[in-house]
C-alpha positions in Angstrom: 136.1 76.4 45.1 139.7 76.3 46.2 140.5 73.0 47.9 141.9 74.6 51.1 138.7 76.8 51.4 136.5 73.9 51.0 138.3 71.8 53.6 138.0 74.6 56.2 134.5 75.0 55.7 133.9 71.3 55.9 135.9 71.1 58.9 134.0 74.0 60.6 130.6 72.3 59.7 131.9 69.0 61.2 132.8 70.8 64.3 129.4 72.4 64.8 127.0 69.7 63.6 127.6 67.3 66.3 126.7 69.4 69.2 123.3 68.9 70.4 121.3 69.8 73.6 121.4 67.5 76.5 118.2 67.2 78.6 118.0 70.5 80.6 117.2 70.4 84.1 114.0 71.8 85.2 114.4 75.8 85.2 111.0 76.6 86.9 112.7 77.4 90.3 114.0 80.7 91.1 117.8 81.1 91.6 118.7 81.3 95.1 121.0 84.2 95.5 122.7 85.8 98.7 122.8 89.2 100.3 126.0 89.9 101.8 126.1 91.8 105.0 129.1 94.1 105.8 129.9 91.7 108.8 130.6 88.9 106.2 127.3 86.8 106.9 124.8 86.5 104.2 120.9 86.0 103.8 119.4 83.9 101.2 117.4 85.9 98.6 114.8 84.1 96.5 115.5 85.6 93.2 117.2 88.8 92.5 117.7 91.5 95.4 116.7 95.1 94.4 118.2 98.1 95.5 115.8 101.1 95.8 117.5 104.3 96.6 119.3 103.6 100.1 117.4 100.4 100.7 117.9 96.6 99.6 114.7 94.7 99.3 114.5 90.7 98.6 112.4 87.9 99.5 114.0 85.3 102.0 112.7 81.7 102.2 111.8 80.9 105.7 112.0 77.1 105.4 113.7 74.2 103.5 110.3 73.1 101.9 110.1 72.7 98.1 107.8 75.9 97.8 108.9 77.8 101.0 106.9 80.6 102.5 108.9 83.9 101.6 109.4 87.0 103.9 110.1 90.3 102.5 113.2 91.9 104.2 114.0 95.4 103.8 117.5 96.5 104.6 119.5 99.8 104.8 122.2 99.9 102.1 124.7 100.8 105.0 124.4 97.2 106.4 124.9 95.5 103.1 127.9 94.6 101.2 126.3 95.6 97.7 129.4 95.0 95.5 129.9 91.4 96.8 126.3 90.8 96.4 126.3 91.9 92.9 129.4 89.7 92.1 127.6 86.7 93.7 124.4 87.3 91.7 126.6 87.5 88.4 128.1 84.2 89.4 124.7 82.8 90.2 123.2 83.8 86.8 126.0 82.3 84.9 125.9 79.1 86.8 122.2 78.8 86.5 122.4 79.4 82.7 125.1 76.7 82.1 123.0 74.4 84.2 119.6 74.9 82.5 119.7 77.0 79.2 123.4 77.0 77.7 123.4 73.6 75.8 120.0 74.5 74.1 121.3 77.7 73.1 124.7 76.4 71.9 122.7 73.5 69.8 120.5 76.2 68.2 123.8 78.2 67.4 125.1 75.0 65.9 122.4 74.2 63.9 122.0 77.8 62.5 126.1 77.9 61.7 125.9 74.3 60.2 122.9 75.2 58.0 124.5 78.4 56.7 127.8 76.6 55.7 126.3 73.8 54.1 124.5 76.6 52.0 128.0 77.4 50.7 128.2 73.9 49.0 125.0 74.8 47.1 126.2 78.2 46.0 128.3 78.8 42.8 128.9 82.5 42.9 132.0 83.3 44.7 130.7 86.8 46.2 127.7 84.8 47.5 129.8 82.3 49.2 131.9 84.8 50.9 128.8 86.8 52.2 127.4 83.5 53.6 130.6 82.7 55.3 131.0 86.3 56.7 127.5 86.2 58.0 128.3 82.7 59.9 131.5 84.4 61.2 129.7 87.4 62.5 127.2 85.2 64.3 129.8 83.2 66.0 131.9 86.3 67.0 128.9 88.0 68.7 127.6 84.7 70.5 130.1 84.4 73.5 129.5 88.1 74.8 125.8 87.4 75.3 125.9 83.9 76.4 128.3 84.0 79.6 131.3 83.0 77.2 129.8 79.5 77.3 132.2 77.3 75.0 134.4 80.3 74.0 137.2 77.9 73.1 135.2 76.1 70.7 133.8 79.3 69.2 137.5 80.6 69.0 138.5 77.6 67.0 135.5 77.8 64.6 136.3 81.5 64.0 140.0 80.7 63.2 138.6 78.1 60.5 136.3 80.7 59.0 138.9 83.4 59.0 141.1 81.2 56.6 138.1 80.3 54.5 137.2 84.1 54.3 140.9 85.0 53.4 140.9 82.4 50.6 137.6 83.4 49.2 138.6 86.9 49.3 142.1 86.3 47.6 140.4 84.2 44.8 138.1 87.1 43.9 140.9 90.0 44.0 144.3 88.4 43.4 147.0 90.3 45.4 144.5 92.0 47.7 143.1 90.8 50.9 141.2 92.5 54.0 142.4 91.5 57.5 139.4 90.9 60.1 140.6 90.8 63.8 138.3 89.6 66.9 139.3 90.0 70.5 138.3 87.5 72.9 138.1 87.5 76.8 138.3 84.5 78.8 135.2 83.5 81.0 135.2 85.8 84.2 136.8 84.2 87.2 134.2 83.0 89.8 135.1 85.4 92.6 132.3 84.6 94.7 132.0 80.9 95.2 128.4 79.7 95.1 127.1 78.7 98.6 124.7 75.8 99.4 121.1 76.7 100.3 120.0 76.1 104.0 119.8 72.4 104.3 118.0 71.9 107.6 115.2 73.7 109.2 117.6 74.9 111.8 119.6 76.6 109.1 116.5 78.3 107.8 115.5 79.6 111.2 119.0 80.9 111.9 118.9 82.9 108.7 115.6 84.4 109.8 117.1 85.2 113.2 120.0 86.9 111.4 117.7 89.1 109.2 115.8 90.1 112.3 119.2 91.4 113.7 119.9 93.3 110.5 116.7 95.1 109.9 116.2 98.6 111.2 112.5 98.7 111.5 110.7 97.5 114.6 107.6 96.1 112.8 109.8 94.0 110.4 111.9 92.8 113.1 108.9 91.8 115.2 107.5 89.9 112.2 110.8 88.2 111.6 111.1 87.0 115.2 107.5 85.7 115.2 108.2 84.0 112.0 111.3 82.1 113.6 109.0 81.2 116.5 106.4 79.8 114.4 109.1 77.8 112.3 110.4 76.3 115.5 107.0 75.3 116.7 106.3 73.7 113.2 109.7 71.8 113.2 110.0 70.9 116.9 110.4 67.1 116.2 113.4 67.6 114.1 115.3 70.3 115.8 117.7 69.9 118.7 115.5 70.2 121.8 118.0 72.3 123.8 118.6 74.7 120.9 114.9 75.0 120.0 113.9 75.8 123.5 116.6 78.3 124.2 116.3 80.1 120.7 112.3 80.2 120.9 112.7 81.7 124.5 115.4 84.4 123.2 113.0 85.3 120.3 109.8 85.8 122.6 111.8 87.9 124.9 113.2 90.0 122.0 109.7 90.4 120.6 108.3 91.4 124.0 111.4 94.0 124.4 110.3 95.3 120.9 106.7 95.6 121.9 107.5 97.4 125.2 109.7 99.8 123.3 107.1 100.5 120.9 104.6 101.2 123.5 107.2 103.7 125.2 107.7 105.6 121.9 103.9 105.7 121.2 103.3 107.2 124.7 106.2 109.7 124.1 104.6 110.7 120.6 101.1 111.0 122.2 102.4 113.1 125.1 104.8 115.4 123.1 102.1 116.1 120.4 99.5 117.0 123.1 102.0 119.3 124.8 103.1 120.8 121.4 99.4 121.3 120.3 98.7 123.1 123.6 101.7 125.4 123.5 100.8 126.2 119.8 97.5 127.3 120.6 98.9 129.7 123.2 101.3 130.9 120.4 104.1 130.0 122.7 107.0 129.4 120.3 109.6 128.9 122.9 107.4 126.4 124.7 107.0 124.3 121.3 110.9 124.6 120.9 111.3 123.3 124.4 109.1 120.2 123.3 111.4 119.5 120.6 114.3 119.3 123.2 112.2 117.1 125.4 111.8 114.6 122.6 115.5 114.4 122.0 116.2 113.9 125.6 113.5 111.3 126.1 115.0 109.5 123.0 118.3 109.4 124.3 116.9 107.8 127.7 115.3 105.1 125.7 118.1 104.3 123.8 117.5 105.8 120.5 115.9 102.6 119.4 113.1 104.2 117.0 114.8 106.7 114.7 112.0 106.6 112.2 109.4 107.3 114.8 111.4 110.0 116.4 112.1 111.6 113.0 108.3 111.5 112.1 107.3 113.1 115.7 109.9 115.9 115.2 108.6 116.7 111.8 104.9 116.8 113.2 106.0 119.2 116.1 107.9 121.2 113.9 104.7 121.5 111.8 103.2 122.9 115.1 106.1 125.2 115.6 105.6 126.9 112.4 102.0 127.4 113.4 102.8 128.8 116.7 105.3 131.3 115.1 102.5 132.3 112.5 99.9 132.6 115.4 102.5 134.7 117.1 102.9 137.0 114.2 99.2 137.3 113.8 98.5 138.1 117.3 101.3 140.5 117.4 99.6 142.3 114.3 96.2 142.3 116.1 97.8 143.8 119.2 99.3 146.7 117.0 95.9 147.4 115.4 93.7 146.9 118.5 92.9 150.5 118.7 91.7 150.6 115.2 89.7 147.4 115.6 88.2 148.8 118.9 86.9 151.7 117.0 85.4 149.8 114.3 83.8 147.4 116.8 82.2 150.4 118.4 81.0 151.9 115.1 79.5 148.8 113.6 77.8 147.7 116.7 74.5 149.7 116.0 74.2 148.6 112.2 74.6 144.9 113.3 72.1 145.4 115.9 69.7 146.9 113.5 70.3 144.1 110.9 69.3 141.5 113.7 66.1 143.3 114.3 65.2 142.8 110.6 65.4 138.8 110.9 61.5 138.2 111.9 60.4 140.6 109.1 62.9 139.0 106.6 61.7 135.7 107.5 58.0 136.5 107.0 58.6 137.7 103.5 60.9 134.6 102.6 58.2 132.2 103.9 55.2 134.1 102.2 53.4 133.9 105.5 52.1 137.6 105.3 53.6 141.1 106.1 51.8 143.9 107.6 52.0 147.3 105.8 53.8 148.9 108.8 56.1 145.9 109.0 57.2 146.3 105.4 57.7 150.1 105.9 59.8 149.5 109.0 61.9 146.6 107.2 62.6 149.0 104.2 63.5 152.2 106.5 65.4 150.2 109.0 67.4 148.5 106.0 68.2 152.0 104.5 69.5 153.2 107.7 71.8 150.2 107.9 73.2 150.9 104.5 73.4 154.7 105.4 75.5 154.2 108.6 77.5 151.2 107.5 78.5 153.0 104.2 79.9 156.1 106.5 82.3 153.5 108.2 85.6 152.9 107.0 86.6 149.3 108.2 90.0 148.2 108.8 91.8 146.3 105.8 91.0 142.8 107.1 87.2 143.7 107.6 86.6 145.1 104.2 85.1 142.0 102.6 82.9 141.2 105.8 81.8 144.9 105.9 80.8 144.9 102.4 78.5 141.8 103.0 76.9 143.6 105.8 76.0 146.6 103.5 74.9 143.9 100.7 72.6 142.2 103.2 70.8 145.3 104.2 70.4 146.3 100.4 68.9 143.0 99.7 66.6 143.5 102.7 65.3 146.9 101.5 64.7 145.3 98.0 62.9 142.5 99.6 60.7 145.0 101.3 59.9 146.9 98.0 59.1 143.9 96.0 56.8 142.5 98.7 55.0 145.8 98.6 54.6 145.7 94.7 53.2 141.8 95.0 50.8 142.8 97.5 49.5 145.7 95.5 49.6 143.8 92.2 48.3 140.5 93.7 51.2 138.8 91.9 52.6 135.4 93.2 55.5 135.7 90.9 56.7 139.0 92.5 56.0 137.5 95.9 58.3 134.8 95.1 60.9 137.4 93.9 60.6 139.2 97.2 61.1 135.9 98.9 64.3 135.1 97.2 65.7 138.5 98.0 64.7 138.0 101.8 66.5 134.7 101.7 69.6 136.4 100.3 69.4 139.2 102.7 69.3 136.6 105.8 72.0 134.6 104.3 74.5 137.3 103.6 73.6 138.9 107.1 74.6 135.9 109.0 77.7 135.4 107.1 78.8 139.2 107.6 77.9 138.9 111.3 79.9 135.6 111.8 82.8 137.1 109.8 82.9 140.5 111.6 82.7 138.8 115.1 85.5 136.4 114.3 87.9 139.0 112.7 87.4 141.2 115.7 88.7 138.4 118.2 92.2 137.7 118.9 93.6 135.1 116.3 93.3 131.5 117.1 95.1 128.5 116.1 92.8 126.6 113.6 
């Protein structure tokens, strides 16, 4: 092997081999990050904050104990400086990597490269030696970009030595020809967001909780955070400044009381407005329901607009009632237009429905197999046929066609039940008697359904 090539490889191996991992610090603790608010303050995040649509969600430690209790915080993105939060997270990840894993990873790289370079000395074929060195070079070139540019200067120096070795090996294979390989390196990114220390005292942790309570936009979460702050003050009373603890606890409890009072006001508003909207909708009073929407806006303004989510949900619910009122108004207007036709049908169908009601005792006797006198069967059959004849001569309005057809079917089944029962009596056949029972049961069921549907459809429409 060319003397300069061998010297380069040996020197590169000498640079790599000595690096070994130092004892890495324990890495089982989550990295404490920060969520920066638009006012410049920040909240501690236990692990990575997550951005979900227009919300930022993270877990915040509420004490300074080794395994602190966590409180889930949900902030609107409008209150978060997300760009700065992301920069801080990137800096924290890099710092955490350097403190915990970087030396181990670099030692593994060193061992791999050293092993590869030592393999060159055991290889006689020039093309194989070149391939081995090129693989080592590629491993080194790729490593900094995926390891936060850790020890980039050392890697750059190694690459320079290997480039010389590769050039010599290529020249020895093809005199007068060579290939040029270029690599671009970027310096480690500047730490644009200096890392902040974690809360050091119980007071620091409690103030973090109070800052979060002022920043969230949901009452339930704000109340929960304030209650957590009060609990932490009580738990750490012995180590907190007495005046600060007493004043902060009092203020937090006052805020909780205010939140609960506002909640009750909005709950009362929702109950009253929904009751009024429902009553107006049942009257098909479209304008009355619209006035309820105006009342909601007015009352919300009087209350300070402190529950936008509750008001939005209430408006949506009243809007549903408004749509129902409009639909009912349309149905009642249609009913009014068709009232003469419906009145005509009501008068015409009255007699068939009365006759159908007269058949109930006889049909029940047939259904129950409790005995039917000959004259009762004859009357049942004749009346049923009369119902079919009269109902078939009536032309029902469009909306009553299905119910009218049920009435005719019920009468037809009643006539069939009478005929089959007569056959069963004459033949002394229980099989036919049960067939008659089934027909009578069907007639009773269809008749009840037809009567209910016709009566309902002939009434003015109601809100369901």
